[in-house]
BAFI-3210 file (N, C-alpha, C; in Angstrom, 3 decimals, decimal comma, padded with zeros to 6 digits):
// residues 288
n [1|2|3|4|5|6|7|8|9|10|11|12|13|14|15|16|17|18|19|20|21|22|23|24|25|26|27|28|29|30|31|32|33|34|35|36|37|38|39|40|41|42|43|44|45|46|47|48|49|50|51|52|53|54|55|56|57|58|59|60|61|62|63|64|65|66|67|68|69|70|71|72|73|74|75|76|77|78|79|80|81|82|83|84|85|86|87|88|89|90|91|92|93|94|95|96|97|98|99|100|101|102|103|104|105|106|107|108|109|110|111|112|113|114|115|116|117|118|119|120|121|122|123|124|125|126|127|128|129|130|131|132|133|134|135|136|137|138|139|140|141|142|143|144|145|146|147|148|149|150|151|152|153|154|155|156|157|158|159|160|161|162|163|164|165|166|167|168|169|170|171|172|173|174|175|176|177|178|179|180|181|182|183|184|185|186|187|188|189|190|191|192|193|194|195|196|197|198|199|200|201|202|203|204|205|206|207|208|209|210|211|212|213|214|215|216|217|218|219|220|221|222|223|224|225|226|227|228|229|230|231|232|233|234|235|236|237|238|239|240|241|242|243|244|245|246|247|248|249|250|251|252|253|254|255|256|257|258|259|260|261|262|263|264|265|266|267|268|269|270|271|272|273|274|275|276|277|278|279|280|281|282|283|284|285|286|287|288]
n.u [-017,080|-015,757|-017,070|-016,926|-019,228|-019,007|-019,162|-020,482|-019,057|-018,131|-015,871|-013,366|-012,086|-009,723|-009,078|-006,958|-005,859|-005,857|-006,483|-005,415|-006,588|-004,959|-005,005|-004,146|-003,100|-002,906|-000,527|-000,528|000,550|000,209|-001,700|-003,898|-002,407|000,296|000,876|001,382|003,721|003,814|001,356|001,695|003,609|002,570|000,064|000,399|000,159|-001,740|-004,931|-005,210|-006,069|-006,559|-007,276|-008,656|-008,388|-010,971|-011,589|-009,781|-009,989|-010,724|-012,448|-015,012|-015,128|-015,823|-017,252|-017,462|-015,886|-016,280|-016,403|-013,949|-010,947|-009,155|-010,753|-012,618|-010,834|-009,859|-012,231|-012,879|-011,181|-012,254|-014,780|-014,334|-013,400|-015,640|-017,549|-016,563|-017,023|-015,061|-013,707|-011,342|-008,076|-004,703|-003,179|-001,692|000,006|001,142|002,690|000,374|-001,522|-000,416|-000,829|-003,626|-003,752|-002,552|-004,399|-006,560|-005,772|-006,043|-008,779|-010,223|-009,334|-010,183|-010,464|-008,025|-005,306|-002,611|-000,384|001,249|003,156|004,312|006,644|005,525|004,645|005,148|005,025|004,304|005,727|005,204|006,385|006,548|004,041|002,531|003,957|003,816|001,053|000,726|002,225|000,721|-001,606|-000,610|000,246|-002,186|-003,472|-001,866|-002,475|-005,101|-004,780|-002,678|-002,829|-002,619|-000,451|001,710|002,251|002,921|005,400|007,098|006,813|007,938|010,611|011,311|012,976|012,658|011,915|013,608|015,353|014,067|014,009|016,749|017,382|015,564|014,658|012,585|010,540|010,177|009,248|006,796|005,525|005,314|003,729|001,345|000,589|000,176|-002,218|-004,127|-007,072|-007,322|-009,041|-009,808|-007,288|-006,591|-008,615|-008,103|-005,561|-006,149|-008,034|-007,453|-004,588|-003,569|-005,066|-005,010|-004,484|-001,590|000,845|002,071|000,189|-001,155|-000,051|-000,883|-002,924|-001,537|000,180|-001,389|-001,748|-001,900|-001,906|000,060|002,725|004,585|006,920|008,188|010,740|012,515|015,976|016,639|014,379|013,766|011,661|010,231|011,770|012,288|009,686|009,185|010,954|009,759|007,263|008,119|008,998|006,639|004,645|003,936|003,847|005,376|007,821|010,761|011,960|014,583|015,400|018,283|019,721|017,393|014,376|011,101|009,066|009,190|008,326|008,328|010,937|012,622|011,548|012,036|013,371|011,402|009,162|010,143|010,709|008,160|006,866|008,285|007,634|004,779|004,629|005,791|003,888|001,675|002,511|002,370|004,503|005,170|005,589|004,690|006,799|009,425|009,243|011,543|013,450|013,223|014,570|014,479|013,524|014,158]
n.v [007,778|004,877|003,491|001,904|000,937|001,568|001,477|004,460|005,818|006,269|004,550|005,299|003,404|001,623|-000,766|-003,149|-005,466|-009,141|-012,239|-013,819|-011,864|-008,891|-006,573|-003,282|-001,230|001,967|004,278|006,811|009,251|009,040|008,041|006,122|006,429|006,140|003,485|002,923|001,958|-000,633|-001,643|-001,558|-003,524|-005,921|-006,283|-007,638|-010,280|-010,520|-009,549|-006,350|-004,183|-000,952|001,554|004,559|005,546|006,330|009,781|010,615|012,197|011,075|009,514|009,556|012,166|011,923|013,866|013,326|012,346|009,732|008,183|007,417|005,474|002,540|000,181|000,909|001,298|-001,280|-002,677|-001,376|-002,417|-004,985|-004,207|-003,144|-005,440|-007,142|-005,667|-006,017|-008,652|-010,447|-013,153|-013,968|-012,617|-011,506|-009,234|-006,121|-003,784|-000,520|001,118|003,090|001,741|-000,764|-001,384|-001,620|-003,786|-005,804|-006,009|-006,788|-009,357|-010,514|-010,208|-010,927|-013,517|-015,507|-014,265|-013,561|-014,461|-014,017|-011,796|-008,706|-006,723|-003,723|-001,317|-001,018|000,034|002,576|004,536|002,381|001,148|001,057|002,935|005,100|005,913|008,133|010,425|010,027|010,258|012,958|014,135|013,402|014,868|017,493|017,647|017,263|019,649|021,407|020,714|021,708|024,426|025,408|024,143|021,538|021,677|023,007|021,249|018,982|019,538|019,767|017,193|015,628|016,207|014,941|012,708|010,022|010,218|011,641|010,020|009,146|011,516|011,879|009,643|009,575|012,219|013,159|011,329|011,941|014,595|014,099|012,578|014,544|016,418|014,975|014,529|017,155|017,657|016,455|016,215|018,606|018,393|015,659|014,484|015,484|014,384|011,705|011,482|012,154|010,244|007,725|007,243|008,241|006,857|004,135|000,731|-000,369|-002,373|-004,162|-004,888|-006,848|-009,326|-011,996|-012,523|-012,285|-014,431|-016,538|-016,331|-017,518|-016,933|-016,583|-014,292|-011,471|-009,351|-006,139|-003,760|-000,673|-000,143|002,307|003,293|004,179|004,444|002,114|-000,170|-001,756|-002,625|-004,291|-006,393|-007,374|-008,183|-010,172|-012,119|-012,613|-013,522|-016,571|-017,237|-015,450|-013,824|-011,792|-009,030|-006,822|-003,821|-002,387|000,868|002,456|004,298|005,106|004,920|002,382|001,028|003,025|004,033|001,831|000,297|-001,889|-003,841|-004,172|-005,073|-007,464|-008,976|-009,232|-010,554|-012,993|-013,937|-014,185|-016,090|-018,275|-018,704|-019,378|-021,745|-023,350|-023,402|-021,783|-022,008|-022,402|-021,147|-023,280|-024,713|-025,583|-023,751|-021,651|-019,858|-020,388|-018,064|-016,634]
n.w [-016,561|-014,916|-011,939|-008,747|-006,321|-002,840|000,771|001,548|-000,417|-003,859|-005,915|-008,130|-010,843|-012,932|-015,509|-017,125|-019,542|-019,562|-017,820|-014,724|-011,991|-010,775|-008,227|-007,524|-004,857|-003,799|-002,237|000,452|-000,573|-003,283|-006,216|-008,335|-010,631|-010,105|-010,377|-012,960|-014,303|-013,351|-014,262|-017,050|-017,308|-016,044|-017,226|-019,522|-018,954|-016,986|-015,598|-014,799|-012,190|-011,095|-008,643|-007,214|-003,880|-001,450|-001,012|-002,839|-005,694|-009,063|-007,439|-004,887|-002,393|000,662|003,336|005,990|008,994|009,850|007,608|006,789|007,275|008,568|008,339|006,338|004,201|003,806|003,226|000,885|-001,085|-001,368|-002,255|-004,823|-006,155|-005,893|-007,304|-009,847|-010,186|-009,339|-007,804|-006,550|-006,138|-006,810|-004,588|-004,442|-002,625|-001,579|001,108|002,725|001,253|001,498|004,188|004,057|002,309|003,844|005,955|004,435|003,747|006,245|006,851|004,585|003,590|001,851|-000,556|-001,488|-003,409|-003,326|-001,604|-001,893|000,010|000,327|001,506|004,066|007,383|008,566|011,454|013,003|015,254|018,774|020,382|018,756|018,158|019,215|018,377|015,644|015,205|015,912|013,902|011,652|012,149|012,032|009,359|008,083|008,791|007,367|004,711|004,555|005,133|003,505|001,059|-001,475|-003,267|-002,004|000,109|-001,326|-002,552|-000,304|000,744|-001,282|-000,946|001,333|003,734|002,938|000,359|-001,204|-002,504|-004,837|-006,323|-006,740|-008,295|-010,440|-011,803|-013,505|-012,997|-010,303|-010,499|-011,700|-009,697|-007,638|-008,965|-009,358|-006,653|-005,905|-007,082|-005,567|-003,476|-000,959|001,267|001,217|001,571|004,109|005,759|005,385|006,552|009,241|010,048|009,074|008,652|011,144|013,036|012,601|013,693|015,555|013,955|015,618|017,404|016,167|016,286|017,050|015,194|012,773|012,965|012,254|009,605|006,324|003,643|000,761|000,980|000,062|001,333|000,765|000,971|000,946|001,668|002,703|003,721|006,462|008,505|008,130|008,337|010,742|011,241|009,071|009,507|011,799|010,688|008,929|010,737|012,048|010,267|008,959|006,275|004,878|002,830|002,657|000,916|000,593|-000,843|-002,111|-001,403|-001,542|-001,099|000,054|-001,976|-003,523|-005,821|-007,725|-007,651|-008,222|-010,549|-012,297|-010,721|-008,765|-010,282|-011,414|-009,136|-008,001|-010,088|-010,140|-007,600|-007,782|-009,798|-008,501|-006,499|-008,081|-009,180|-007,046|-005,296|-003,195|-000,001|003,508|006,155|007,139|010,247|011,492|010,876|012,535|015,140|018,506|021,002|024,190]
ca.u [-016,019|-016,213|-017,029|-017,394|-019,848|-018,594|-019,933|-020,279|-018,236|-017,897|-014,429|-012,963|-011,137|-009,340|-008,585|-006,220|-005,315|-006,664|-005,781|-005,731|-006,600|-004,124|-005,504|-003,080|-003,657|-001,887|-000,100|-001,130|001,046|000,029|-003,031|-003,811|-001,458|001,650|001,057|001,417|004,821|003,435|000,262|002,251|004,359|001,793|-001,133|000,705|-000,212|-002,746|-005,959|-004,732|-007,066|-006,113|-008,396|-008,346|-009,023|-011,918|-010,857|-008,857|-010,731|-012,174|-013,280|-015,726|-014,458|-016,801|-016,892|-017,597|-014,750|-016,637|-016,332|-012,541|-010,322|-008,571|-011,782|-013,124|-009,807|-009,835|-013,479|-012,915|-010,556|-013,271|-015,887|-013,945|-013,362|-017,009|-018,193|-016,059|-017,320|-013,794|-013,780|-010,012|-007,098|-003,475|-003,342|-000,389|-000,183|002,304|002,549|-001,001|-002,145|000,118|-001,602|-004,937|-003,521|-002,310|-005,686|-007,387|-005,379|-006,571|-010,239|-010,787|-008,345|-010,766|-010,438|-006,637|-004,427|-001,265|-000,284|002,529|003,046|005,530|006,763|004,550|005,194|005,331|004,267|003,843|006,258|004,388|007,113|006,433|002,641|002,039|004,602|003,267|-000,284|000,879|002,688|-000,423|-002,480|000,035|000,212|-003,587|-003,710|-001,162|-003,264|-006,271|-004,399|-001,726|-003,147|-001,875|000,785|002,769|002,576|003,537|006,820|007,803|006,804|008,895|011,980|011,463|014,127|012,432|011,470|014,682|015,992|013,425|014,486|018,137|017,470|014,654|014,081|011,301|009,570|009,906|008,393|005,449|004,984|004,945|002,609|000,131|000,222|-000,313|-003,576|-005,025|-008,019|-006,844|-009,967|-009,666|-005,993|-006,636|-009,462|-007,388|-004,511|-006,696|-008,908|-006,871|-003,177|-003,320|-005,853|-004,907|-003,839|-000,187|001,084|002,531|-001,006|-001,768|000,854|-001,595|-003,627|-000,551|000,758|-002,305|-001,903|-001,309|-001,870|001,430|002,957|005,918|007,205|009,243|011,068|013,793|016,848|016,717|013,044|014,010|010,479|009,594|012,703|012,032|008,370|009,243|011,563|008,701|006,283|008,731|009,008|005,284|003,791|004,611|003,827|005,995|009,210|011,141|012,934|015,060|015,987|019,354|019,805|016,047|013,507|009,754|008,286|010,074|007,858|008,710|012,397|013,256|010,438|012,456|013,595|010,103|008,330|010,702|010,539|006,746|006,552|008,841|006,821|003,467|004,828|006,010|002,590|000,796|003,012|002,220|005,837|005,393|005,096|004,897|008,162|009,746|009,430|012,896|014,323|012,948|015,405|013,694|014,031|013,669]
ca.v [007,171|003,681|003,582|000,785|001,447|001,041|002,104|005,886|006,433|005,594|004,440|005,276|002,336|001,332|-002,128|-003,383|-006,805|-010,318|-013,255|-013,772|-010,452|-008,220|-005,256|-002,467|-000,343|003,028|004,871|008,102|010,333|008,730|007,580|004,981|006,700|005,717|002,070|002,787|001,093|-002,004|-002,046|-001,820|-004,782|-007,098|-006,465|-008,580|-011,625|-010,467|-008,512|-005,392|-003,219|000,109|002,404|005,632|005,433|007,393|011,004|010,882|012,326|011,195|008,866|010,516|012,728|012,108|014,947|012,871|011,588|008,322|007,476|007,128|004,624|001,265|-000,765|001,339|001,057|-002,714|-003,040|-000,802|-003,384|-006,012|-003,612|-003,065|-006,801|-007,649|-004,953|-006,598|-010,091|-011,162|-013,911|-014,043|-011,820|-011,077|-007,864|-005,463|-002,486|000,251|002,032|003,074|000,637|-002,029|-001,648|-002,125|-005,111|-006,728|-006,224|-007,554|-010,747|-010,990|-010,178|-011,551|-014,465|-016,306|-013,486|-013,213|-015,559|-013,632|-010,427|-008,002|-005,685|-002,941|-000,058|-001,019|000,127|003,917|004,798|001,150|000,894|001,718|004,087|006,196|006,138|009,475|011,400|009,801|010,861|014,421|014,490|013,295|016,012|018,711|017,632|017,492|021,091|022,068|020,514|022,577|025,844|025,811|023,509|020,326|021,947|023,315|020,028|018,037|019,865|019,403|015,735|015,094|016,444|014,253|011,793|008,749|010,537|012,289|008,992|009,162|012,709|011,657|008,601|009,769|013,549|013,289|010,568|012,708|015,716|013,570|012,240|015,787|017,021|014,221|014,812|018,541|017,677|015,758|017,015|018,929|017,846|014,206|014,146|015,787|013,413|010,428|011,554|012,193|009,124|006,451|007,175|008,492|006,001|002,701|000,024|-000,729|-003,728|-005,004|-005,379|-007,878|-010,473|-013,276|-012,705|-012,482|-015,769|-017,497|-015,970|-018,521|-016,437|-016,239|-012,862|-010,935|-008,040|-005,417|-002,488|-000,069|-000,140|003,665|003,627|003,925|004,219|000,821|-001,296|-002,642|-003,222|-005,386|-007,538|-007,923|-008,883|-011,400|-013,101|-012,879|-014,153|-017,799|-017,354|-014,248|-013,643|-010,378|-008,500|-005,477|-003,262|-001,496|002,282|002,779|004,869|004,621|004,585|001,389|000,694|004,125|004,156|000,662|-000,457|-003,164|-004,780|-004,422|-005,884|-008,807|-009,695|-009,568|-011,571|-014,267|-014,353|-014,639|-017,340|-019,315|-018,977|-020,031|-023,117|-024,068|-023,575|-020,837|-022,731|-021,779|-021,288|-024,515|-024,352|-025,910|-022,606|-020,617|-019,956|-020,094|-016,977|-016,687]
ca.w [-015,749|-014,193|-010,487|-007,941|-005,092|-001,544|001,837|001,706|-001,459|-005,126|-006,142|-009,531|-011,120|-014,308|-015,672|-018,358|-019,708|-019,247|-017,045|-013,294|-011,603|-009,780|-007,855|-006,964|-003,825|-003,756|-000,966|000,783|-001,410|-004,696|-006,603|-009,247|-011,717|-009,727|-010,708|-014,416|-014,736|-013,036|-015,143|-018,383|-017,229|-015,664|-018,049|-020,608|-018,535|-015,942|-015,612|-013,800|-011,720|-010,195|-008,232|-006,286|-002,567|-001,086|-000,695|-003,943|-006,945|-009,239|-006,424|-004,037|-001,218|001,747|004,247|007,373|009,525|010,022|006,334|006,511|008,278|008,156|007,914|005,041|003,183|003,554|002,565|-000,461|-002,000|-001,610|-003,012|-006,232|-006,691|-005,998|-008,405|-011,092|-010,124|-009,161|-006,556|-005,932|-006,862|-006,168|-004,083|-004,345|-001,986|-001,139|002,242|003,201|000,537|002,024|005,411|003,639|001,733|004,952|006,635|003,512|003,927|007,526|006,899|003,384|003,060|000,772|-001,792|-001,814|-003,817|-002,895|-001,126|-001,944|001,031|000,082|002,237|005,155|008,724|009,139|012,667|013,634|016,600|019,790|020,904|017,797|017,810|019,525|017,491|014,299|015,194|015,881|012,566|010,742|012,397|011,537|007,897|007,704|008,902|006,259|003,492|004,569|005,201|002,467|-000,204|-001,801|-003,990|-001,037|000,841|-002,258|-002,723|000,926|000,845|-002,247|-000,471|002,608|003,816|002,252|-001,006|-001,951|-003,332|-006,146|-007,031|-007,146|-009,317|-011,565|-011,627|-014,205|-012,216|-009,085|-010,894|-011,928|-008,388|-006,952|-009,687|-009,030|-005,270|-005,834|-007,617|-004,656|-002,706|000,394|002,261|001,224|002,167|005,545|006,440|005,353|007,567|010,602|010,403|008,649|009,005|012,570|013,931|012,309|014,799|015,396|013,447|016,715|018,100|015,325|016,286|017,089|013,923|011,719|013,125|011,650|008,205|005,431|002,273|000,348|001,176|-000,194|001,912|000,040|001,625|000,604|002,846|003,232|004,221|007,883|009,351|007,851|008,395|011,891|011,094|008,105|010,188|012,650|009,862|008,435|011,825|012,538|009,263|008,525|004,817|004,324|002,453|002,755|-000,036|000,898|-002,055|-001,654|-001,753|-001,998|-000,084|000,337|-003,176|-004,144|-007,173|-008,608|-007,676|-008,837|-011,147|-012,876|-009,616|-008,141|-011,158|-011,560|-007,866|-007,867|-011,088|-009,679|-006,460|-008,236|-010,508|-007,505|-005,889|-009,051|-009,376|-005,784|-004,720|-002,091|001,169|004,811|006,661|007,849|011,653|011,912|010,594|013,520|016,342|019,700|021,837|025,578]
c.u [-016,555|-016,038|-017,520|-018,019|-019,264|-019,391|-019,575|-019,462|-018,257|-016,411|-014,139|-011,946|-010,828|-008,898|-007,999|-005,757|-006,296|-005,808|-006,200|-005,637|-005,497|-004,764|-004,408|-003,688|-002,597|-001,618|-000,788|-000,726|000,835|-001,443|-002,854|-002,754|-000,045|001,882|001,237|002,532|004,518|002,317|000,798|002,999|003,425|000,551|-000,855|000,248|-001,393|-003,811|-005,635|-005,819|-006,373|-007,340|-007,884|-009,104|-010,063|-011,127|-009,900|-009,646|-009,974|-013,032|-013,949|-014,856|-015,514|-016,322|-016,984|-016,369|-015,043|-016,535|-014,895|-012,014|-009,856|-009,628|-012,352|-012,102|-009,727|-011,075|-013,551|-012,239|-011,576|-014,402|-015,559|-013,954|-014,779|-017,764|-017,800|-016,281|-016,055|-013,818|-012,457|-009,026|-005,788|-003,674|-001,959|-000,598|001,123|001,913|001,131|-001,760|-001,648|-000,560|-002,961|-004,812|-003,329|-003,612|-006,659|-007,063|-005,897|-008,088|-010,908|-009,825|-008,869|-010,735|-009,029|-005,846|-002,982|-001,292|001,131|002,377|004,346|005,519|005,782|005,254|005,366|004,435|003,822|004,417|005,501|005,082|006,982|004,981|002,197|002,661|004,096|001,885|-000,193|001,318|001,568|-001,354|-001,909|000,000|-001,213|-003,926|-003,050|-001,926|-004,411|-005,894|-003,570|-002,028|-002,204|-000,539|001,947|003,206|003,310|005,021|007,618|007,877|007,851|010,336|012,249|012,562|013,904|011,924|012,593|015,410|015,391|013,895|015,904|018,248|016,723|013,971|012,733|010,204|009,194|008,995|006,955|004,770|004,502|003,753|001,310|-000,332|-000,345|-001,748|-004,598|-005,941|-007,441|-007,744|-009,827|-008,369|-006,002|-007,462|-008,834|-006,297|-005,083|-007,386|-008,403|-005,433|-002,952|-003,968|-005,724|-004,146|-002,372|-000,080|001,419|001,362|-001,666|-000,990|000,118|-002,322|-002,648|000,048|-000,107|-002,462|-001,195|-001,292|-000,433|001,646|004,404|005,995|008,338|009,476|012,406|014,665|017,109|015,337|013,033|012,748|009,855|010,500|012,384|010,684|008,384|009,954|010,556|007,708|006,844|008,707|007,600|004,441|004,482|004,679|004,610|007,451|009,508|012,215|013,296|015,828|017,038|019,249|018,467|015,213|012,125|009,007|009,059|009,623|008,187|010,220|013,073|012,186|010,858|012,653|012,273|009,276|008,842|010,527|009,093|006,360|007,067|008,025|005,475|003,577|005,035|004,706|001,718|001,238|002,896|003,524|006,140|004,778|005,268|006,342|008,330|010,010|010,819|013,872|014,161|013,799|014,580|014,357|013,407|012,839]
c.v [005,936|003,843|002,280|001,349|000,766|001,789|003,580|006,551|005,578|005,655|004,346|004,166|002,267|-000,125|-002,306|-004,829|-007,898|-011,326|-013,184|-012,326|-010,091|-006,872|-004,514|-001,398|000,717|003,546|006,215|009,176|010,131|008,490|006,479|005,178|006,241|004,221|001,850|001,855|-000,366|-002,492|-002,380|-003,150|-005,979|-007,314|-007,327|-009,994|-011,654|-009,414|-007,548|-004,368|-002,220|000,929|003,492|005,423|006,535|008,613|011,435|010,979|011,651|010,278|009,938|010,957|012,952|013,178|014,548|012,065|010,097|007,512|007,259|006,180|003,299|000,288|-000,388|001,028|-000,419|-003,149|-002,496|-001,720|-004,453|-005,459|-003,536|-004,452|-007,354|-006,968|-005,545|-008,111|-010,933|-011,843|-013,923|-013,263|-011,761|-009,613|-007,272|-004,072|-001,853|001,154|001,998|001,936|-000,720|-002,390|-002,233|-003,531|-006,150|-007,036|-006,990|-009,042|-011,343|-011,135|-010,874|-012,581|-015,290|-015,587|-013,174|-014,453|-015,288|-012,172|-009,908|-006,770|-004,882|-001,642|000,068|-000,765|001,496|004,110|003,569|000,914|001,689|002,948|005,314|006,604|007,582|010,530|011,254|010,437|012,382|014,885|014,425|014,494|017,305|018,774|017,833|018,986|021,847|021,903|021,506|024,057|026,292|025,220|022,366|020,611|022,223|022,061|019,040|018,297|019,453|017,892|015,122|015,255|015,773|013,195|010,432|008,948|011,101|011,296|008,977|010,359|012,506|010,649|008,974|011,123|013,725|012,511|011,285|013,893|015,252|013,207|013,499|016,445|016,291|014,510|016,225|018,666|017,030|016,731|017,331|018,334|016,333|013,764|014,369|014,758|012,024|010,401|011,439|010,890|007,755|006,353|007,266|007,457|004,514|001,997|-000,245|-002,151|-004,684|-005,505|-006,533|-009,187|-011,803|-013,551|-012,989|-013,881|-016,843|-017,287|-016,994|-018,079|-016,098|-014,728|-012,515|-009,540|-007,409|-004,092|-001,984|000,041|001,260|004,186|003,352|003,693|002,838|-000,386|-002,256|-003,335|-004,384|-006,608|-008,204|-008,734|-010,193|-012,485|-013,515|-013,696|-015,405|-017,972|-016,249|-014,461|-012,158|-010,047|-007,083|-004,966|-002,227|-000,080|002,819|003,278|004,260|004,141|003,587|001,043|001,777|004,235|003,052|-000,213|-001,809|-004,213|-005,152|-005,377|-007,316|-009,628|-010,126|-010,654|-012,949|-014,818|-014,907|-015,954|-018,501|-019,699|-019,788|-021,462|-023,955|-024,276|-022,603|-021,450|-021,907|-022,008|-022,606|-024,168|-024,687|-024,760|-021,491|-020,861|-019,528|-018,973|-017,067|-015,450]
c.w [-015,020|-012,683|-009,869|-006,670|-003,865|-000,479|001,959|000,631|-002,719|-005,430|-007,637|-009,743|-012,610|-014,368|-017,059|-018,386|-019,334|-018,499|-015,589|-012,810|-010,599|-009,494|-007,105|-006,051|-003,503|-002,343|-000,732|-000,217|-002,895|-005,003|-007,639|-010,335|-011,394|-009,929|-012,204|-014,901|-014,447|-013,971|-016,539|-018,419|-017,058|-016,528|-019,271|-020,264|-017,558|-016,253|-014,474|-013,473|-010,806|-009,807|-007,310|-004,985|-002,379|-000,620|-001,788|-005,247|-008,104|-008,369|-005,566|-002,862|-000,132|002,721|005,710|007,792|009,551|008,746|005,863|007,585|007,719|007,643|006,559|003,938|002,810|002,786|001,138|-001,481|-002,373|-002,471|-004,498|-006,856|-006,873|-007,137|-009,749|-011,154|-010,079|-007,796|-005,810|-006,791|-006,087|-005,751|-003,834|-003,765|-001,573|000,014|002,809|002,533|000,988|003,342|005,046|003,061|002,826|005,683|005,734|003,636|005,218|007,498|005,722|002,797|001,897|-000,568|-002,267|-002,194|-003,432|-002,491|-001,341|-001,057|000,991|000,893|003,377|006,490|009,323|010,355|013,416|015,032|017,660|020,366|020,000|017,545|018,051|018,621|016,066|014,181|015,124|014,498|011,536|010,905|011,852|010,012|007,382|007,756|007,752|004,952|003,429|004,511|004,003|001,100|-000,546|-002,467|-003,040|-000,291|-000,059|-002,412|-001,492|001,082|-000,067|-001,831|000,872|002,564|003,175|000,826|-001,864|-002,853|-004,742|-006,960|-007,553|-008,292|-010,595|-011,439|-012,326|-013,485|-010,936|-009,393|-011,084|-010,611|-007,668|-007,638|-009,366|-007,606|-005,137|-006,330|-006,680|-003,912|-001,333|001,476|002,350|001,865|003,671|006,300|006,434|006,419|008,974|011,007|009,969|009,137|010,524|013,479|013,652|013,434|014,519|014,864|014,589|017,577|017,354|015,353|016,214|015,780|012,791|011,768|012,482|010,147|007,310|003,972|001,897|000,341|000,870|000,401|001,125|000,744|001,111|001,838|003,393|003,653|005,725|008,716|009,189|008,067|009,534|011,749|010,118|008,669|011,118|011,829|009,318|009,509|012,234|011,572|008,720|007,015|004,120|003,931|002,449|001,726|000,377|-000,322|-001,664|-002,214|-002,257|-000,822|-000,094|-000,908|-004,030|-005,556|-008,185|-008,744|-008,468|-009,500|-011,716|-011,784|-008,952|-008,998|-011,267|-010,275|-007,681|-008,863|-010,654|-008,509|-006,916|-009,004|-009,558|-006,826|-006,838|-009,362|-008,115|-005,048|-003,585|-000,834|002,437|005,257|007,404|009,317|012,177|011,677|011,617|014,761|017,541|020,498|023,212|025,886]
res [m|p|y|a|p|s|s|g|a|r|l|y|f|e|e|t|g|t|g|h|p|i|i|f|v|h|e|f|g|s|d|h|r|e|w|e|t|q|v|r|w|f|s|r|q|y|r|c|i|t|f|n|a|r|g|y|p|p|s|d|v|p|e|q|d|s|l|y|g|q|d|h|a|t|d|d|i|a|a|v|l|k|h|l|s|i|a|k|a|h|v|v|g|l|s|m|g|a|f|a|t|l|h|f|g|l|r|y|p|e|m|a|t|a|l|v|v|a|g|c|g|s|g|a|p|k|s|e|r|e|s|f|k|r|g|c|g|a|t|a|d|r|f|l|k|e|g|s|a|r|v|a|e|a|t|g|l|g|p|t|r|i|q|l|k|n|k|d|p|r|g|w|d|e|f|v|r|h|l|s|e|h|s|p|l|g|s|a|l|t|l|r|n|y|q|a|l|r|p|s|l|y|d|l|t|d|k|l|a|k|m|t|t|p|t|l|l|i|v|g|d|e|d|d|p|c|l|d|a|n|l|f|l|k|r|a|i|p|s|a|g|l|l|m|v|p|r|t|g|h|a|v|n|l|e|e|p|d|a|f|n|r|a|v|q|e|f|l|g|s|v|e|r|g|k|w|s|l|r|d|p|r|s|v|i|a|t|r]
***
């Protein structure tokens, strides 16, 4: 199996196709397999790289709390690219992977040609931080006490996941099956040390205002925990555009793969043609 070394963990990766690189960064409830529809589409024109985050076999599952967190997740993207001798890439992330993608754009702007930040924002509002942390802790305990299969079924029936079941029952079955195969320990440590402890997006306002890497925000209009955060990100990042996909929950790339792929392809093409510019400051309405 191919592995990329990172700090405290080896990361399993796969690559397909040739051309400018795209690296895909998965969400908490998924792994590299949930990008299959995107890889089949984009590998016709791009070199596509997927990898499993630390804590997600066949990547290593470190047992120390200190080997998980936002910084590790961000650095792991860079580690995979450096292992493959890739200097710059488009970076596409969903949910937990979107947080890492956004931080990658802040910390490694020289390595990012474009960012796709999809389903980003759960637990970001400061008024929700404590309840979000408690929820992460409770779910971590469930992984350790009940196992991944029990948690996977409940997750799949959640208010931002039921849309996938209604639209694509076979795709939903596959999502739940993959989640049921995840390491309970890796999932619990990820929840406690990454999900629960990552900084609020609203604390990054000043840094986001300086961001110039072309960025496409994508969110489903029924992904309630992420809606306000995406409006905030659109206003905060001068290089950002926002796409809201109707009647869609959290796993937008799984629910609406055609719409997702076409939007990302159009965005990347615009970036590559030099047509994705910063927001015209004349379009910003001053607020008191």
